[in-house]
C-alpha positions in Angstrom: 203.5 97.9 87.4 207.1 98.4 88.2 207.6 100.5 91.4 211.2 101.8 91.5 213.2 104.4 93.3 214.5 107.3 91.3 218.1 105.9 91.1 216.7 102.6 89.9 214.7 104.3 87.2 217.8 106.2 86.0 219.8 102.9 86.1 217.1 101.1 84.0 217.0 103.9 81.5 220.8 104.1 81.2 220.8 100.3 80.6 218.5 100.9 77.6 220.2 104.1 76.4 223.7 104.8 77.7 223.8 108.4 76.3 220.5 109.4 77.9 220.2 112.8 79.6 217.8 111.5 82.2 219.2 111.8 85.7 218.0 111.7 89.3 217.9 115.5 89.7 215.8 115.9 86.6 213.2 113.4 87.8 213.2 115.1 91.2 212.5 118.4 89.6 209.7 116.9 87.5 208.2 115.4 90.6 208.5 118.7 92.5 206.7 120.5 89.6 203.9 118.0 89.7 204.6 116.4 86.3 205.4 112.9 87.5 203.3 110.9 89.9 205.2 109.5 92.9 204.8 108.0 96.4 206.9 108.4 99.5 207.9 105.1 101.2 209.8 106.1 104.3 212.5 108.5 103.2 212.5 107.2 99.6 210.7 108.6 96.7 209.3 105.9 94.4 207.4 106.0 91.1 206.0 103.5 88.7 208.5 103.1 85.9 205.9 102.7 83.1 203.9 105.7 84.2 207.0 107.8 84.4 208.0 106.9 80.9 204.5 107.5 79.7 204.5 111.0 81.3 207.9 111.8 79.8 206.7 110.8 76.3 203.6 112.9 76.6 205.6 115.9 77.7 208.0 115.5 74.8 205.1 115.1 72.3 206.0 111.5 71.3 203.0 109.3 70.5 204.6 106.0 71.5 203.8 106.2 75.2 205.0 102.7 76.2 208.7 103.2 75.2 211.6 104.7 76.9 212.3 108.1 75.3 215.8 108.8 73.9 216.2 112.0 75.8 219.1 114.4 75.1 220.2 117.9 75.7 220.3 120.1 72.6 224.1 119.7 72.3 223.8 116.0 72.8 221.0 115.7 70.2 223.1 117.7 67.7 226.1 115.3 68.2 223.9 112.3 67.9 222.4 113.5 64.7 225.8 114.4 63.2 227.0 110.9 64.1 224.0 108.8 63.1 221.6 110.8 60.9 224.0 113.2 59.1 221.8 113.2 56.0 219.2 115.3 57.8 221.6 118.3 57.8 220.2 119.6 61.1 222.6 121.3 63.5 222.7 122.6 67.0 221.6 126.1 65.9 218.5 124.8 64.1 217.5 122.7 67.1 218.0 125.7 69.4 215.9 127.9 67.1 213.1 125.2 67.1 213.2 125.1 70.9 213.2 129.0 71.2 210.3 129.3 68.8 208.5 126.3 70.6 208.1 124.4 67.3 209.0 121.2 69.1 208.1 119.8 72.5 210.8 119.9 75.1 211.3 119.8 78.8 213.0 122.8 80.4 214.7 122.3 83.7 216.7 125.3 84.9 218.5 126.6 81.8 218.6 123.3 80.0 216.2 122.0 77.4 215.7 118.3 76.9 214.4 116.9 73.7 213.6 113.4 72.4 215.6 112.0 69.5 212.3 110.5 68.2 211.5 114.1 67.0 214.0 113.6 64.3 212.1 110.6 62.8 209.6 110.8 60.0 206.3 112.0 61.5 207.9 114.8 63.5 210.8 116.0 61.3 208.5 118.5 59.6 209.0 120.9 62.5 212.6 121.4 61.4 211.9 122.0 57.7 210.0 125.2 58.4 212.8 126.8 60.3 214.9 127.9 57.4 212.0 129.7 55.7 210.9 131.5 58.9 214.5 132.5 59.7 215.1 134.0 56.2 211.7 135.8 56.4 212.6 137.2 59.8 216.0 138.4 58.4 214.2 140.1 55.5 211.9 141.9 57.9 214.8 143.0 59.9 216.7 144.3 56.8 213.7 146.2 55.5 213.1 147.6 59.0 216.7 148.8 59.2 216.5 150.3 55.7 213.3 152.1 56.6 214.8 153.5 59.8 217.9 154.8 57.9 215.5 156.3 55.3 213.6 158.1 58.0 216.8 159.5 59.5 218.1 160.8 56.2 214.8 162.3 55.1 214.3 163.9 58.5 217.6 165.7 58.5 218.0 169.3 57.2 221.2 168.5 55.5 224.5 166.8 56.0 226.5 168.5 58.7 230.0 169.5 57.7 232.9 170.5 59.7 234.9 173.4 58.6 238.4 173.8 59.8 239.6 177.3 60.7 243.3 177.8 60.3 245.0 180.2 62.5 247.4 182.5 60.7 250.4 183.9 62.6 
């Protein structure tokens, strides 16, 4: 049991992973929403470090609950993948699509979504391989819908309106 203040938790996580997206504000928001257990000691908010990491891993859908999650924003995850795991071929747009379609677990605070880099390892990577198929299928549906709408407009009209110019003669 390692009881630490929120700044101490952030410092410990940054010592493990310098590029982490975990910050004090994020932890405060998770505490306010009831996701992280905490205690008040005077005017300080303290939490058990191991329990906090376990809760974060559970929210992010990572099975290894005793490790510190490699937490990133979507843009940060895309940069990290491009730098370290370029063979995956996953970009920022695919990650955003997976988050929007809720194919992967993430933590949303405000308008930011935080994901774990562990999701790009072997047991979890399958969530990203399905995106291309679904996106092309959605595009086909949209195209057929547009063609059907244009067909209805053309078939419903009485004819093609024409404009006839009348010339004035002097």
